[in-house]
TORBALUM-990271 format. One line per 2 residues: number of its first residue (from 1); their letters; for each residue x, y, z of C-alpha. Coordinates in pm, 1 decimal, always signed. Each point is the difference from the previous one (the first is absolute). Layout:
! TORBALUM-990271
NUM = a = X/Y/Z | ...
END
This chain:
! TORBALUM-990271
1 = mk = +8589.4/-1452.4/+4539.8 | -117.4/+359.9/-37.2
3 = kc = +86.9/-7.9/-371.1 | -186.2/-326.8/-35.4
5 = sv = -306.9/+144.1/+170.7 | -0.8/+294.6/-236.6
7 = lc = +24.2/-233.2/-299.4 | -280.4/-213.4/+135.5
9 = ll = -216.0/+306.6/+56.0 | +66.6/+126.5/-352.2
11 = gl = -76.8/-341.4/-140.1 | -325.1/-28.8/+189.9
13 = la = -102.6/+349.6/-108.4 | +71.1/-96.7/-357.0
15 = la = -217.7/-306.9/+36.9 | -279.0/+198.7/+159.0
17 = ga = +15.8/+262.6/-273.2 | -4.5/-242.7/-289.3
19 = kl = -358.0/+84.1/-99.6 | +72.6/-61.3/-365.1
21 = tv = +17.5/-372.2/+48.4 | -274.5/-202.5/-162.4
23 = rq = -253.9/-138.8/+246.8 | +44.1/-371.5/+36.2
25 = dd = -337.3/-102.1/+142.3 | -233.3/+231.4/-181.5
27 = hd = -340.5/-104.7/+128.8 | +103.8/+43.6/+364.9
29 = hd = +100.7/+364.6/-38.9 | -191.9/+324.6/+10.4
31 = hd = -44.6/+187.4/-324.8 | -169.8/+308.4/-133.8
33 = mp = -257.5/-183.0/-210.9 | -364.9/-21.2/+109.7
35 = al = -100.7/-333.9/+151.3 | -163.8/-225.8/-256.8
37 = dw = -354.6/-119.9/+57.5 | -43.6/-374.4/+49.5
39 = we = -86.0/-63.5/-365.9 | +263.2/+218.7/-162.6
41 = ng = +295.6/-201.4/-127.0 | -199.0/-311.8/+96.0
43 = vf = +4.2/-346.2/-152.5 | -349.7/-139.0/-60.0
45 = yq = -51.1/-370.7/-60.2 | -299.5/-112.4/-205.7
47 = iy = -165.3/-328.3/+95.2 | -238.8/-172.0/-238.1
49 = pr = -190.9/-188.0/+274.6 | -105.2/-301.3/-209.4
51 = sf = +364.4/-79.8/-67.2 | +196.8/+81.2/+316.3
53 = kd = -67.4/-284.9/+246.0 | -283.2/-250.8/+35.0
55 = sn = -70.0/-103.5/+360.3 | -296.5/-237.1/-43.1
57 = gd = +91.7/-219.1/-297.1 | -261.8/+125.7/-246.5
59 = gv = +267.9/+114.7/-245.3 | -75.0/+370.9/+45.0
61 = gd = +200.7/+241.3/+213.2 | -172.0/+156.6/+299.4
63 = ia = +37.5/+242.2/+290.8 | +110.4/-269.0/+244.2
65 = gi = +273.1/-92.7/-246.7 | +114.7/+361.4/-20.1
67 = le = +7.1/+13.0/+381.1 | +229.8/-306.1/+0.1
69 = km = +244.9/+183.6/-224.3 | -4.9/+355.8/+136.0
71 = dh = +344.3/-54.2/+150.1 | +129.9/-32.1/-355.5
73 = la = -104.5/+359.6/-65.7 | +155.4/+113.3/+326.7
75 = el = +326.6/-173.6/-87.3 | -4.4/+158.0/-343.8
77 = gv = -41.8/+339.0/+168.8 | -293.1/+143.2/-194.8
79 = tg = -185.2/+312.1/+114.2 | -346.8/-115.9/-93.9
81 = vw = -198.4/-276.5/-164.1 | -266.3/+57.4/-262.3
83 = fs = -260.6/-272.6/-40.1 | -179.9/-55.2/-327.0
85 = pl = -375.2/-24.7/+77.1 | -108.7/-212.8/+294.5
87 = fk = -362.5/+115.5/-8.5 | -304.4/-216.9/-57.0
89 = sp = -23.9/-89.8/-368.5 | -133.1/-263.2/-241.6
91 = mk = +357.6/+0.8/-137.1 | -84.6/+53.8/-366.0
93 = df = +304.0/+228.5/+0.7 | +156.1/-150.0/+313.2
95 = gy = -99.5/+265.7/+247.5 | -15.9/+303.2/-226.1
97 = di = -374.9/-66.3/-25.0 | -109.7/+90.4/+351.1
99 = sd = -340.2/-98.0/+136.7 | +57.2/+149.8/+347.2
101 = fm = +262.0/+267.9/+63.0 | -16.1/-47.4/+377.2
103 = dv = +35.7/-375.8/+36.3 | +262.8/-263.9/-76.5
105 = dp = -55.5/-271.1/-257.4 | -28.9/-348.0/+159.3
107 = tf = +269.7/-118.7/-243.0 | +247.0/+199.4/+208.1
109 = gt = -155.1/-31.9/+346.1 | -202.5/+234.5/+215.5
111 = la = +0.2/+360.6/+106.9 | +136.4/-116.7/+334.7
113 = dl = +289.9/-170.0/-183.6 | +76.2/+325.7/-177.6
115 = er = -7.6/+192.3/+327.4 | +253.1/-248.5/+141.1
117 = lf = +215.5/+66.7/-304.1 | -20.7/+374.8/+67.7
119 = ak = +110.2/-61.6/+359.3 | +294.9/-216.1/-108.9
121 = ak = +108.8/+262.0/-252.4 | -13.6/+269.3/+267.1
123 = el = +207.9/-217.7/+230.5 | +262.3/-31.7/-274.6
125 = di = -24.9/+372.5/-87.1 | -120.3/-79.4/-351.4
127 = kv = -265.6/+234.9/-138.3 | -307.7/-149.0/-169.0
129 = il = -135.5/+123.1/-334.7 | -325.9/-139.9/-138.9
131 = df = -114.5/-0.3/-360.2 | -290.7/+237.6/-68.8
133 = vp = -184.6/-77.5/-324.5 | -228.4/+299.8/-59.4
135 = nh = -82.3/-28.7/-370.2 | -248.1/-285.1/+30.8
137 = ts = -159.6/-261.0/+222.4 | -84.5/-361.9/-59.4
139 = de = -334.5/-66.2/-169.1 | -76.2/-195.9/+318.3
141 = hk = +34.4/+308.8/+217.8 | -318.9/+94.3/+184.1
143 = wf = -9.0/+335.4/-181.3 | -4.3/-158.4/-345.7
145 = qe = -248.6/-266.1/+99.3 | -232.3/+273.3/+131.3
147 = al = +48.8/+194.8/-323.9 | -97.3/-306.3/-205.6
149 = ag = -309.0/-36.6/+217.3 | -100.1/+355.2/-89.2
151 = ni = +71.5/+157.9/+338.6 | +12.0/+367.1/-93.8
153 = sy = +241.2/+70.6/+285.7 | +269.8/-210.6/-166.4
155 = vd = -57.6/+18.0/-375.7 | +209.7/+316.3/-28.0
157 = yy = +288.4/-160.0/+187.0 | +101.9/-134.6/-342.9
159 = vw = +32.1/+128.9/-357.3 | -302.0/-98.8/-211.7
161 = kd = -67.3/+104.8/-361.0 | -254.8/-79.8/-266.9
163 = gk = +124.0/-197.8/-295.9 | -9.1/+123.6/-358.1
165 = an = -321.5/-17.8/-202.1 | +124.8/-315.8/-174.1
167 = ge = +47.9/-170.8/+335.5 | +379.5/+35.3/+10.9
169 = pp = +185.5/+125.0/+311.1 | +5.5/+377.3/+69.6
171 = nn = +343.2/+50.4/-161.1 | +311.0/-185.2/-112.5
173 = wq = +177.0/-11.2/+338.0 | +193.5/-318.6/+71.5
175 = sv = +97.5/-145.1/+337.6 | +355.8/-61.7/+114.1
177 = fh = -96.3/-368.8/+3.5 | -72.8/-13.8/-375.2
179 = td = -377.6/+10.9/-7.5 | -251.4/+275.0/-67.9
181 = aw = +0.8/+244.2/+292.1 | -381.0/-15.0/+11.1
183 = tk = -229.5/-279.5/+115.9 | -382.0/-7.9/+2.2
185 = pv = -124.6/-232.7/+274.7 | -291.9/-231.1/-70.8
187 = gq = -324.0/+182.6/+66.9 | +161.7/+347.4/-12.7
189 = tk = -47.7/+267.8/-265.0 | +333.3/+175.4/+54.6
191 = yy = +364.3/-96.0/-18.3 | +242.8/+41.6/+290.7
193 = lh = +362.0/+104.9/-45.8 | +287.7/-222.9/+105.0
195 = qf = +350.8/+103.3/-99.9 | +126.5/-336.0/+124.7
197 = dk = -185.8/-332.7/+27.5 | -378.9/-0.5/-41.4
199 = gq = -10.5/-114.7/+362.3 | +151.7/+337.4/+97.0
201 = pd = -259.3/+272.3/-66.7 | +142.6/+353.7/+8.8
203 = ln = -110.5/+226.3/+282.3 | -156.3/+337.7/-78.6
205 = ye = +197.0/+272.5/+177.7 | -236.5/+264.9/-132.7
207 = np = -221.6/-128.4/+282.1 | +113.8/+160.0/+331.3
209 = kv = -135.0/-300.4/+190.7 | +270.2/-216.9/-158.0
211 = kd = +267.9/+239.7/+123.8 | -151.8/-13.6/+347.4
213 = em = +0.1/-380.2/-4.0 | +369.9/-5.3/-88.2
215 = kt = +86.0/+252.9/+269.1 | -177.9/-224.8/+250.1
217 = mi = +205.2/-296.8/-122.2 | +329.6/+189.1/+32.1
219 = ef = -83.5/+108.9/+354.6 | -112.1/-350.4/+98.1
221 = wf = +349.1/-133.7/-71.2 | +178.7/+300.2/+149.9
223 = ek = -191.2/-70.3/+320.2 | +147.8/-349.9/-4.8
225 = gv = +352.4/+138.2/-24.1 | +78.2/-31.0/-369.4
227 = dg = +288.5/+231.1/-93.6 | -110.3/+80.5/-353.1
229 = fr = -141.3/-114.3/-331.6 | +129.2/-76.2/-343.9
231 = id = -275.2/+127.4/-229.5 | -56.9/-220.5/-302.2
233 = ai = -59.5/+115.2/-359.9 | -101.7/+347.6/+112.9
235 = nh = +26.1/+152.3/-347.0 | -306.9/-205.5/-102.7
237 = ay = -227.7/+149.1/+268.4 | -176.4/+254.3/-224.6
239 = ed = -103.1/-3.2/-364.7 | -68.9/+285.3/-237.5
241 = er = -368.1/+88.9/+44.2 | -60.0/+6.7/-377.0
243 = fl = +75.1/-374.6/-31.6 | +150.8/+47.0/-346.8
245 = de = +160.1/-280.2/-199.1 | +371.3/-29.4/+73.0
247 = pi = +236.2/+50.1/-295.4 | +155.0/-305.0/-166.1
249 = id = +379.2/+15.8/-24.7 | +40.5/-221.6/-309.8
251 = tn = -316.2/-24.3/-209.9 | +146.9/-298.0/-185.7
253 = kg = -21.4/-202.4/+320.4 | -300.5/-115.8/+195.5
255 = lf = -185.7/+151.9/+293.0 | +195.8/-99.8/+309.9
257 = ye = +121.1/+176.8/+312.3 | +366.0/+43.9/-94.4
259 = nm = -98.2/+151.1/-338.0 | -199.6/+286.1/+152.6
261 = eh = +84.9/+344.4/+128.5 | -164.2/+12.6/+342.6
263 = ky = -64.0/+372.2/+13.7 | -356.6/-29.3/+131.9
265 = tm = +41.9/-278.0/+257.5 | +327.9/+88.5/+173.1
267 = nq = +181.1/+292.3/+166.6 | -305.8/+222.7/+31.2
269 = nk = +40.2/+317.3/+208.1 | -265.2/-115.4/+244.5
271 = sy = +205.8/-308.0/+84.8 | +277.2/+228.7/+124.0
273 = dl = -249.3/+203.5/+202.7 | -123.2/-321.8/+158.9
275 = iy = +350.4/-84.2/+119.8 | +52.2/+354.3/+129.5
277 = dw = -325.0/-33.6/+197.8 | +107.0/-334.2/+146.2
279 = re = +341.0/+140.5/+91.6 | -181.2/+244.4/+228.8
281 = vf = -160.9/-297.4/+175.2 | +340.4/-168.7/+32.9
283 = dq = +151.6/+321.3/+141.6 | -280.2/+39.0/+252.8
285 = ws = +73.4/-349.4/+126.5 | +373.7/+70.9/-1.6
287 = tk = -67.4/+291.2/+234.5 | -242.1/-203.5/+208.7
289 = tn = +244.0/-289.2/+51.5 | +319.8/+208.6/-6.7
291 = kt = +132.6/-235.9/-268.1 | -7.6/+43.4/-376.0
293 = kl = -264.2/-203.6/-179.0 | +165.0/-83.5/-329.2
295 = mm = -158.9/+18.6/-343.5 | +160.6/-175.2/-297.1
297 = te = -173.5/+13.0/-338.3 | +15.4/-231.2/-299.6
299 = ay = -58.7/+141.6/-346.8 | +169.9/-111.9/-319.9
301 = ad = +38.6/+331.1/-180.4 | +256.0/+226.9/-162.7
303 = le = +234.5/+210.2/+212.4 | -209.3/+317.6/-13.0
305 = ht = -320.0/-173.2/+110.9 | +182.9/-201.8/+264.7
307 = mr = +160.0/+303.7/+164.2 | -342.8/+157.7/+50.1
309 = wy = -83.5/-267.5/+258.0 | +249.3/+167.9/+237.3
311 = gd = -224.0/+308.5/+5.1 | -81.2/+312.0/-202.0
313 = gk = +208.4/+252.4/+191.6 | -298.0/+101.9/+211.9
315 = rn = -125.9/-331.2/+129.1 | +197.4/-309.7/+92.3
317 = gs = -59.9/-329.0/-176.0 | +159.1/-333.4/+77.3
319 = hf = +319.9/-13.1/+200.4 | +139.9/-173.8/-303.3
321 = pf = -143.8/-132.6/-326.8 | +162.1/-323.7/-106.6
323 = nf = +287.8/+56.6/-238.3 | -32.6/-259.5/-275.7
325 = am = +269.9/+149.1/-223.3 | +234.5/-292.9/+61.4
327 = in = -278.2/-244.0/-87.0 | -137.1/+180.0/-304.5
329 = gl = +313.5/+177.8/-121.2 | +267.4/-269.5/+26.2
331 = ss = +61.5/-340.0/-158.1 | +278.7/-255.2/-9.4
333 = ss = +156.2/+195.1/-288.9 | +2.2/+336.7/+182.8
335 = na = +339.4/+165.2/+36.8 | +159.3/+223.0/+265.6
337 = ad = -131.1/+316.1/-167.2 | -356.8/-140.8/+7.4
339 = lk = +28.9/-77.9/+368.8 | +144.1/+341.8/+79.2
341 = sv = -283.2/+162.5/-193.2 | -285.9/-170.7/+187.9
343 = vd = +159.8/+79.6/+337.2 | +83.5/+360.6/-80.3
345 = qw = -338.4/+69.9/-156.9 | -184.5/-95.3/+316.5
347 = le = +232.0/+196.4/+228.4 | -6.2/+308.0/-222.0
349 = nm = -379.6/+6.2/-45.1 | -98.6/-79.3/+357.4
351 = pk = -153.7/+287.1/+199.2 | +237.8/+175.6/+237.7
353 = ga = +8.2/-172.9/+337.4 | -158.9/-320.0/-128.9
355 = qa = +142.4/-348.8/+45.9 | +110.0/-211.5/-294.3
357 = nw = -84.6/-369.2/-17.3 | +122.5/-293.8/-204.6
359 = vl = -204.5/-304.2/-103.2 | +159.5/-285.9/-192.8
361 = gn = -269.5/-264.6/+35.2 | -355.2/-69.2/+114.7
363 = hd = -289.3/-244.3/-41.0 | -77.4/+131.4/-350.7
365 = rp = +342.9/+5.1/-165.6 | +279.7/-252.7/-68.4
367 = ri = +251.9/-48.0/+277.8 | +341.5/+166.6/-9.9
369 = as = +184.9/-328.2/-53.9 | -224.0/-86.7/-294.4
371 = rf = -14.3/+344.1/-157.3 | +372.4/+71.0/+14.0
373 = gp = +145.6/-348.2/+56.9 | +74.3/-184.9/+327.7
375 = er = +366.2/+100.6/-16.5 | -105.1/+366.4/+28.5
377 = aa = -249.2/-19.8/+287.5 | +261.5/+88.8/+261.2
379 = sf = +138.1/+298.6/-191.8 | -349.0/+146.3/-37.8
381 = ai = -53.3/-51.3/+373.9 | +312.6/+204.9/+68.7
383 = me = -127.7/+275.0/-224.2 | -354.0/+9.1/+141.2
385 = lt = +114.5/+7.5/+362.0 | +270.5/+266.1/-37.9
387 = lp = -199.8/+256.6/-197.6 | -147.1/+292.4/+197.0
389 = gi = -350.1/-58.0/+135.8 | -226.4/-298.1/+60.2
391 = av = +36.7/-357.6/-124.0 | -294.1/-234.6/-59.9
393 = vy = +95.5/-369.4/-3.1 | -231.5/-272.5/-132.1
395 = yg = -1.4/-325.4/+196.9 | +261.9/-241.8/-128.1
397 = ee = +221.4/+266.8/-154.0 | +224.0/-27.4/+306.8
399 = ig = +94.6/-352.5/-109.5 | -7.3/+65.3/-374.6
401 = me = -316.7/-197.5/-79.1 | -82.4/-43.4/-367.7
403 = df = -323.5/-12.9/-200.0 | -138.7/-348.1/-63.2
405 = rd = -102.7/+27.3/-364.5 | -102.3/-364.2/-47.9
407 = is = -341.7/+32.6/+163.2 | -245.1/-142.2/-252.5
409 = fe = -303.6/+184.1/-134.1 | -220.0/-254.0/+181.7
411 = dt = +170.3/+79.8/+332.8 | -2.7/+375.4/-58.3
413 = qd = -182.7/+188.7/+274.8 | +47.3/+362.5/-105.4
415 = pq = -316.4/+135.6/-170.3 | +212.3/+238.3/-205.3
417 = aa = +136.0/-307.3/-180.1 | -285.2/-246.4/+47.1
419 = nt = -222.9/+229.7/-206.6 | +229.8/-46.3/-301.7
421 = nk = +105.2/-333.5/-157.0 | +278.6/-259.2/-5.3
423 = ei = +186.8/+178.7/-274.1 | +40.4/+338.1/+168.8
425 = yq = -66.9/-49.4/+374.5 | +372.4/+12.5/+80.7
427 = ly = +4.8/+363.1/-113.6 | -246.2/+96.1/+272.7
429 = tr = +28.5/-247.5/+286.8 | +125.0/+124.6/+336.2
431 = dp = -1.3/-344.0/+161.2 | +373.8/-62.4/-61.3
433 = vr = +91.9/+284.4/+238.0 | -241.0/-115.0/+273.0
435 = tp = +128.7/-350.9/+72.1 | +55.5/-110.7/+362.1
437 = fq = +296.0/+132.0/+196.7 | +293.8/-239.6/+3.6
439 = wd = +88.8/-46.3/+366.7 | +208.8/-317.2/-18.3
441 = at = +67.9/-318.6/-198.8 | -277.1/-209.9/+156.5
443 = ay = -327.4/-86.5/-174.7 | -172.6/+302.5/-156.5
445 = ag = +305.0/+207.8/+97.4 | -126.1/+8.3/+359.2
447 = ft = -297.9/+211.8/-105.3 | -254.5/-257.1/+120.7
449 = aa = -19.0/-346.8/+152.5 | +145.9/-290.4/-197.7
451 = tt = -344.3/-167.1/+15.8 | -173.6/+288.0/-179.3
453 = pk = -151.3/-135.0/-326.5 | +70.5/+310.5/-206.9
455 = tw = +104.9/+362.4/+39.8 | -213.3/+275.0/-155.9
457 = lp = +285.9/+66.0/-244.3 | +284.4/-244.3/-52.1
459 = vh = +329.8/+59.8/+179.0 | +288.5/+90.3/-229.4
461 = pn = +200.4/-322.6/-61.7 | +328.4/+178.3/+78.0
463 = yk = -92.1/+20.0/+371.1 | +235.4/-283.0/+99.5
465 = dl = +296.7/+221.2/-81.2 | -154.4/+345.0/+27.9
467 = nl = -148.6/+42.6/+346.8 | +40.2/+209.5/+312.9
469 = aa = +146.9/-274.2/+219.5 | +279.3/-66.7/-248.9
471 = qk = +79.4/+370.3/-23.9 | +13.9/+38.8/+375.8
473 = aa = +247.2/-289.4/+17.2 | +220.1/+125.2/-285.7
475 = pk = +300.7/+224.7/+76.0 | -134.5/+249.5/-254.1
477 = si = -346.6/+31.7/-148.7 | -242.6/+253.7/-136.4
479 = fk = -199.5/-26.9/+325.3 | +305.5/+95.3/+204.4
481 = ly = +65.7/+283.2/-243.8 | -353.1/+137.3/+49.1
483 = kh = +45.1/-9.3/+379.4 | +331.8/+178.7/-26.5
485 = li = -130.3/+268.7/-236.9 | -307.3/+70.2/+213.8
487 = ql = +228.5/+59.0/+298.5 | +231.3/+214.7/-213.3
489 = rk = -293.0/+229.8/-79.6 | +9.7/+117.8/+364.3
491 = dh = +330.4/+173.3/-73.0 | -67.7/+373.8/-13.5
493 = tf = +162.1/+34.5/-340.3 | -258.0/-235.4/-148.3
495 = my = -280.7/+162.3/+198.5 | +84.2/+361.8/-81.8
497 = gd = +288.6/+6.9/-245.1 | +14.5/+164.9/-341.8
499 = fe = -28.4/-214.0/-308.7 | +189.9/+40.0/-326.2
501 = sk = -3.7/-255.7/-281.1 | +210.1/-63.9/-307.8
503 = al = -19.6/-245.0/-286.6 | +367.4/-96.9/-6.5
505 = in = +189.7/-136.5/-295.4 | -32.9/-373.4/-65.1
507 = nv = -371.5/+13.7/+87.1 | +33.7/+31.1/+377.5
509 = lg = -247.0/+194.0/+212.7 | +169.6/+191.8/+277.5
511 = yt = -125.3/+234.3/+267.1 | +119.5/+157.2/+320.4
513 = rk = -173.2/+63.0/+332.4 | +163.7/+281.2/+199.7
515 = la = -73.9/+193.4/+317.8 | +227.6/+260.4/+159.9
517 = dh = +211.3/-132.3/+289.0 | -115.6/-354.8/-64.8
519 = ks = +127.7/-289.8/-204.1 | -38.1/+25.1/-377.8
521 = ya = -105.7/-297.0/-209.5 | +18.8/-106.0/-361.7
523 = vv = -222.6/-262.2/-159.9 | +91.6/-159.7/-332.7
525 = mn = -210.4/-244.3/-200.6 | +132.2/-185.8/-303.1
527 = mn = -276.4/-34.2/-258.7 | +206.3/-237.8/-216.5
529 = sa = +18.6/-377.5/-27.4 | +379.5/+31.1/-8.9
531 = ev = +249.9/+155.6/+238.9 | +101.0/+361.2/-60.0
533 = ql = +280.6/+234.4/+94.3 | -95.5/+291.7/+221.1
535 = nm = +172.3/+321.3/+102.3 | -170.8/+121.8/+316.9
537 = kh = +155.6/+343.7/-45.2 | -259.8/+50.0/-272.5
539 = ld = -270.1/-35.6/+263.7 | +176.1/+187.6/+279.7
541 = ge = +320.0/+183.8/-83.1 | +102.6/+22.7/+366.0
543 = ae = -9.7/-376.1/+64.6 | +342.4/-126.7/+104.6
545 = kl = -102.5/-328.4/+156.6 | -320.0/-200.9/+26.6
547 = kv = -130.2/-230.0/+268.8 | -257.2/-263.2/-90.7
549 = va = -322.7/+40.8/+198.8 | -229.9/-237.4/-190.2
551 = st = +22.9/-219.5/-308.1 | -197.6/-268.0/-181.4
553 = pe = +39.6/-359.2/+125.7 | +205.8/-102.0/-305.1
555 = sk = +222.8/+308.3/+5.2 | +377.6/-20.4/+35.5
557 = fe = -24.0/+306.3/+226.1 | -19.0/-92.8/+367.9
559 = vd = -152.3/+222.2/+268.7 | +272.0/+211.7/+170.5
561 = qe = +244.0/-63.5/-284.2 | +201.2/+311.6/-93.2
563 = vt = +61.0/+97.2/-361.3 | +304.4/+221.3/-50.3
565 = dv = +19.4/+11.7/-380.4 | -328.5/+180.4/-63.1
567 = qn = +85.7/+82.4/-362.5 | +42.8/-358.8/-112.1
569 = mt = -281.5/-202.4/+146.5 | -166.6/-304.7/-150.2
571 = le = -372.7/-40.9/+51.4 | -130.8/-346.5/-77.5
573 = sy = -307.4/-73.6/-209.8 | -320.5/+143.7/+147.9
575 = da = +181.1/+81.5/+324.5 | -98.3/+286.0/+227.6
577 = vv = +207.6/+131.5/+288.7 | -44.2/+263.2/+270.4
579 = fe = +328.3/+169.5/+92.6 | +92.3/+245.8/+270.7
581 = ii = +199.6/+277.4/-168.1 | +327.3/+91.6/+168.1
583 = ta = +144.9/+329.6/-121.5 | +350.0/+141.8/+43.9
585 = gs = -133.3/+244.2/+260.7 | -173.0/-261.5/+214.8
587 = aa = +297.5/-235.7/-30.1 | +240.7/+275.9/+99.3
589 = it = -209.2/+95.5/+302.6 | -26.7/-362.3/+107.7
591 = gs = +375.5/-46.4/-47.3 | +81.4/+315.3/+196.8
593 = lm = -223.6/-105.8/+284.6 | +165.5/-340.7/+13.3
595 = li = +344.9/+163.2/+18.5 | -114.7/+236.7/+273.6
597 = la = -155.0/-285.9/+193.7 | +317.9/-204.0/-30.9
599 = sv = +201.9/+297.5/+122.7 | -230.7/+51.0/+297.5
601 = lr = +17.0/-366.6/+94.2 | +380.0/-6.7/-23.4
603 = cl = +17.5/+307.3/+219.8 | -237.1/-137.4/+261.9
605 = fq = +185.5/-327.4/+35.9 | +360.6/+129.5/-0.7
END
């Protein structure tokens, strides 16, 4: 018995001293990393309010409808929800033409409805981000109406210029919506600038009163408990004061927005200064409320200009500028090297200490399933949600919704396309990516009542097969994959771990996520329409075994399945898999511990 006791003691000491073992429940253990703020490593879900859920049968989504479906966001596990504009608007650009920054448009409900939504979100621990559209107002805004009436207090709220001697506009600037960027109202002698629709006159930030008005607006919503803002089209806020003609890219082609170099209307230094000033306001409120007020900025620009939104090294800018590299830099023909390049470029050029972010879709760009193909939507979800940093998910991506490209020119709502013609409108329309959410297989996909005469945009006809209810009922689905991946992100390796990527042979993207004393993971993504052979030793030379952690719904790899032949794996077409890496060292430690435990148990029960 004495000998047995000694053996037991030695065995228990060995177990207690086995500090080299990999932690098995990472997010419940202490670690040496600093605690992440609420937004860091978050998943933000964008809702286009007109298209999420209609509660009153008018065919347009509303706040009450969103309230009905907030549990969906809680089930999904998102950190925060970002609402495209809910403010009062004549809807010439569906909310991006704001006539009152501090009131809700009746289309969506009332301010009281929105406050109830804030309360519900707080109850569910979901942060609320509102859209802030600072570049312009609606032409129905009080400020613009006062300017038209000649009220000297408001004229300089906007950008006015005299036309040329021959009566033409001040310069050759074109709007994003394919019209001249200048309009002269009836009875006026000057033109006003509008970089978007003529119903969206540009604000004049050279006027300090405009800055004060916007600060008041920001603080109004912070007082109501909003957690942050996504700031729209910020790189349009200032123009070059000389108002020079913009260069034409191809002189053999006509004068249109895409054929111009926008060096005088975008990315001006003062636009950056404006964001740095607003960040100080956000930080003051963060201190006041003891909770970070988040700033996200939208600006389609090259990498150098985009990185400046983070700050200039002396002053902070946005917490993160949207990363559109995967939207602008990738297509259905992109290969593993292309994908590696866009990921690595962002991570390598980001300021030290900043958070990366990944955006694969939004209300302006084709959906993932349409851009890359429906069979690849799940693999891109795996990639987006296992990269380091923040993920931004557009409504419907969690079920793999597709663009509805058969909306006729007559039914087109988007002014960006409606201002063109039947022959080319499909090149510019954003309506196909804004169709109603597909909740179930009932009439109108459950978006509105069956008795509703018409929805503001038609529901995609594939809703009877592609809908949330069906995916909840299925054993595997892209919705269930999203839920699983969002939970997986709480693992400390995905929160804090190092990232290393490789473009493997046979056009496979691979990368590892590793953190000392924690589990190590490998992610592989087949970019081919055919199956490929894969040697995982080329990604991680120490891998001896692999355990499946997540895979696409159609994958042959099942969660918890172990792969022992890591040098001769087959990855099916467009498949993506997350593996836990098991090395010889970790396997040996685990094996030794099991032997010791068996020995101790034998000894105790002899």
